[in-house]
C-alpha positions in Angstrom: -18.0 15.2 -11.6 -18.3 11.5 -11.1 -18.2 10.2 -7.5 -14.8 8.8 -6.5 -14.8 5.6 -4.6 -11.9 4.4 -2.5 -12.1 0.6 -2.5 -10.2 0.4 0.8 -10.8 0.5 4.5 -7.1 1.6 5.1 -7.0 4.7 7.4 -3.7 5.6 5.8 -5.0 5.6 2.2 -8.0 7.6 3.4 -5.7 10.2 5.0 -3.5 10.4 1.9 -6.4 11.1 -0.4 -7.8 13.7 2.0 -4.3 15.3 2.2 -4.4 16.0 -1.5 -8.0 17.4 -1.4 -9.9 14.6 -3.2 -13.5 14.2 -2.2 -14.4 10.5 -2.1 -16.5 7.9 -0.5 -15.2 4.6 1.0 -16.5 1.2 -0.1 -14.0 -1.4 1.0 -13.5 -4.4 -1.3 -14.3 -7.8 0.1 -12.0 -9.5 -2.5 -10.0 -12.3 -0.8 -6.4 -11.7 -1.6 -4.5 -14.5 -3.4 -0.8 -13.7 -2.4 0.2 -17.2 -3.3 -0.2 -16.6 -7.1 2.9 -17.3 -9.1 3.5 -13.7 -10.2 6.4 -11.3 -9.9 5.8 -8.9 -7.0 5.1 -5.8 -9.2 2.6 -7.9 -11.3 1.0 -9.3 -8.2 0.5 -5.8 -6.8 -1.3 -4.7 -10.0 -3.3 -7.9 -10.1 -4.5 -7.6 -6.5 -5.5 -4.0 -6.9 -7.3 -4.8 -10.1 -9.4 -7.5 -8.4 -10.2 -5.2 -5.5 -11.3 -2.4 -8.0 -13.5 -4.8 -10.0 -15.1 -6.1 -6.8 -16.2 -2.6 -5.9 -16.9 -1.4 -9.4 -19.9 -3.7 -9.8 -21.6 -1.7 -7.0 -21.1 1.8 -8.5 -22.3 3.0 -11.8 -20.9 6.2 -13.3 -18.1 6.3 -10.7 -14.3 6.4 -10.5 -12.9 3.5 -8.4 -9.5 3.6 -6.8 -8.1 0.4 -5.3 -4.6 -0.4 -4.1 -2.6 -3.2 -2.5 0.7 -2.7 -0.7 3.2 -5.3 0.5 6.8 -5.7 1.3 9.3 -7.8 -0.7 12.4 -9.0 1.2 15.0 -11.4 -0.3 12.6 -12.1 -3.2 9.7 -13.1 -1.1 6.5 -11.3 -0.1 6.4 -10.4 3.6 2.9 -10.3 5.0 1.6 -8.6 8.2 3.0 -10.4 11.2 0.6 -12.8 13.0 2.3 -12.6 16.4 4.8 -10.5 18.4 7.3 -13.2 17.9 6.9 -13.2 14.2 7.2 -9.4 14.1 10.4 -9.6 16.3 12.0 -12.3 14.0 11.1 -10.3 10.9 12.6 -7.1 12.2 15.8 -9.0 13.2 16.2 -10.4 9.7 15.5 -7.0 8.0 17.8 -5.0 10.3 20.6 -3.3 8.4 19.2 -4.5 5.1 17.1 -3.1 2.3 13.7 -4.3 1.2 11.1 -3.1 -1.3 7.7 -1.7 -0.7 5.4 -2.3 -3.6 2.0 -0.7 -4.1 -0.2 -1.6 -7.0 -3.1 0.6 -7.8 -6.0 0.5 -10.2 -8.4 3.2 -11.4 -11.6 2.2 -13.1 -14.2 4.5 -14.7 -17.3 2.4 -14.4 -19.2 4.4 -17.0 -16.6 4.2 -19.8 -14.8 1.0 -18.6 -11.5 2.9 -18.9 -9.0 1.4 -16.6 -5.4 1.6 -15.6 -3.2 -0.6 -13.2 0.3 0.4 -12.2 2.8 -0.6 -9.6 5.3 1.6 -7.8 8.3 0.3 -5.9 10.2 2.1 -3.2 13.5 0.8 -1.7 13.7 1.1 2.1 16.9 0.7 4.0 16.6 -0.3 7.7 19.4 0.9 10.0 21.0 -1.7 12.3 18.3 -2.1 14.9 19.3 -3.3 18.4 17.4 -6.1 20.1 16.3 -3.6 22.7 14.9 -1.3 20.0 13.1 -4.3 18.3 11.5 -5.4 21.5 10.4 -1.9 22.4 8.9 -1.4 18.9 7.1 -4.8 18.9 5.7 -4.0 22.4 4.3 -0.7 21.0 1.9 -3.0 19.0 2.4 -0.8 15.9 3.9 -3.6 13.7 0.9 -5.9 14.1 -1.3 -4.7 11.2 1.3 -3.3 8.9 2.8 -4.8 5.7 6.4 -5.8 6.6 5.8 -5.2 10.3 6.4 -1.5 10.6 4.8 1.9 9.9 7.1 4.5 8.3 4.7 7.2 9.2 4.7 6.2 12.9 7.2 5.1 15.4 8.7 2.7 12.8 10.1 5.8 11.0 13.1 5.8 13.4 14.1 2.3 12.2 14.8 3.6 8.7 18.1 4.8 7.5 17.0 6.0 4.1 14.6 5.4 1.2 14.9 5.5 -2.6 11.6 6.5 -4.2 8.2 7.7 -3.1 7.6 8.0 0.7 3.9 8.0 0.3 4.1 4.7 -1.6 5.5 3.2 1.6 2.5 4.6 3.5 0.1 3.0 1.1 -0.5 5.2 -2.1 2.1 6.6 -4.5 0.6 10.0 -4.6 2.6 11.5 -7.5 2.0 8.7 -9.9 -1.7 8.3 -8.8 -2.4 12.0 -9.4 -0.8 11.8 -12.9 -3.1 8.9 -13.8 -6.2 10.6 -12.3 -5.7 13.4 -14.8 -6.4 10.9 -17.6 -9.7 10.3 -15.9 -10.6 14.0 -15.8 -9.6 14.5 -12.1 -7.2 17.3 -11.4 -5.7 17.9 -8.0 -3.8 21.1 -8.8 
């Protein structure tokens, strides 16, 4: 079996792959993301994951590389990680009571055969109406600061959500069902 390399330092992606029993090594990509590119969000997610995968693939011969990029799209714009508590607070106020999309692009590359696939998965997330007190408490928890969109569905941020349409794990950082289906095409079976 070829080594599987996760081209990400994300603890959430690491936990998700462990959860489904995949043995892998971590080699984070040092690709500098270009979120300003004039691409539709789903295309941008695929493009960024592909660049991350290629960046790591050159260091690993005869391996399977998995790379991903997750971001939030709200009102047609990509929402990055907040840079300050104030930015997190303002973002949560705007998103309160409204839906947004979480988009994850992932790429798998077999460095021996050059076989490659890039896909994107979109999950719609509906925030409940969040009070100012709840927003302030959540921001003070510091959880929003390193998360796409300024919240973590798998953490305290889960209580901000009314419902989702789509893959929960996609919101965490890897769409497990679609990823596992694609891994089968690379000779990797989970079940």
